[in-house]
N, C-alpha and C positions, 0 to 999 in steps of 0.2 A: 769746630770742636773735634778733638781727636779722642777716639775710643781707646781706652787702655787695652793692650793686647790680651791681657788675662780675661777681661770682660768679653771681648770678641770671641776668644777661644771657648769660654764657658757657654756662650750663646750658641756657637756652632756645634759644640759637643751635645748640647741639649737637643738642638734641632735634628742632628744626625740620628739620634736615638729614635726619633719618630719615623725614620726611614727603614728601620730594620725589617718590617713585614714586607715592604715594597721590594727590598733587595731580594728576599726569598721568592716573592711572587713573580717578579719581572726579571730576575737574574742580574740585577745591578751588582757591580763590585765597587765598593767605596774604600779607598786606600786609608792608611793611617794618616792622621793629620801631621803635616810638617809644621811644627810650632814656630820654628825660626822664620820660615818663609810665609807663614800664615796661609797655607794652601792645602788642598786635598784634591784627589783625582777621583772621578766617577767614570766607570766604564759601563756602557749599556749597548745592547744590540737591537737593531730593528727586526721585529719578527717578520716583516715583509720580505726583506732581501738579505737578512743576516749580516748587514753592514754593522761593524763595531764603531761606536762613537766614544771618543775619549774626551772628557771634559775636565779642564783644570779650573778650580774655583779658588779665588783669592779672597780672603775675608778680612783684610786689614780695615779697621774703622767700621766694621759691621756691627750693628745695623744702622748706625748713623748714615753710612753710605751703603748703596746696594752692593751686592757681590760683583767681583770682576770675573766674568765667565768667558773662558777661552777654550775653543776646540783644538785638539791636537791630532795631527795626521797619524793614524795607527801604524803606518809603515815607516815613516821617516822622522817622527816626533816633531815635525815642523809645525809652527804656530803662525797665525796671521795670514793664512792663505785661504782660498775658497774650498779647497779639497777636504779639509777636516769637517766642514759644516754640512748639515743636511740641507736639502733643497725644499723650500716651502712652495706649495702650489695651492691653487684654489683660494678660498676665503681668507686663509691665514698666510697668504703668500709673503707677508713682510716680517713674520716672526723671526725666521732665520734670514737675516738681511744679507744681500750680496756684498755689503761693505764689511763682511766678516764679523758680524756681531748678532746677538739676540736683540732685536729691536723692540725693547720693552723696558719700562721703568725699573724692573728688577735687575737689569744688567748694566753695570757701571760703564761698560765699553760703549754703550749707545749714547752717552752724554757728551756734550760739547767739550768738557774738560779732558776727554780722552779721544778727541778727534772723531767723536761719534756723529751719528746722523741727526741727533736731536739737540739743536741749539736752543730750543724753547723749553726744555725741561730743567728743573732745578734738582741738583744731586742731593742737597740737604732737604729733608722732608719728602724724600722720594716715595715713601709709603702713602702719602696723601695725594699723589698724582691721580687724577680721575681715571687714568688708563690702567692703573696698576692692578685693579681687581683683587683677586685672592693670592696673587703671586708675591707674597710678602715674607715667605720663609723658604728654607731650603727644600723641604719636602714638596711643597706646592710647585716650586720651580722645576725640580727634577721630574715630577709627574707631568707637567706641561710639556717638557721636552720629550719624555718617553711617549706620551699619548700622540704627539705629533709625528714621531717616527714610526708609530704603530698604526697609523690611520692612512689608508691608500688614497683618501680624498684630499689629504693635505700634505702628504709626503711624496716627494719626487726623486728619492734616492740621494746620492751624494751630490753636493753642489757642483763640483768640477771633477 
């Protein structure tokens, strides 16, 4: 089933409103929504090493499908390489996967349909995956990313 672009946009706009306080508190920058491409950009810095992370979020078919989350190199604008990604260490060492994706049901890039690492997950009904936990909306996903790049026991700097 395809989600009408207007519905996906309205869902994203509503969810982004819940991020306003977090933007102030943590210094996140969220771009204007590109309605044609169905994307927006989030910039956040690790308070540990001041590394800036740029995250492009594509929301076509959201929330029937999870978001497509891609990190962008802040110096070259390159996507699809290890450099733009944070390095996970410790207990959460697979969240930022070395296959250049967030390895979690909230990230479309982790699914088999996108050459992801999880051939066992179903993209339809992703919110019902037993591993999804609370990461079923934009605010929760951004907080999960930020808390991981802010915690020295799980953050190892930039991936490459």
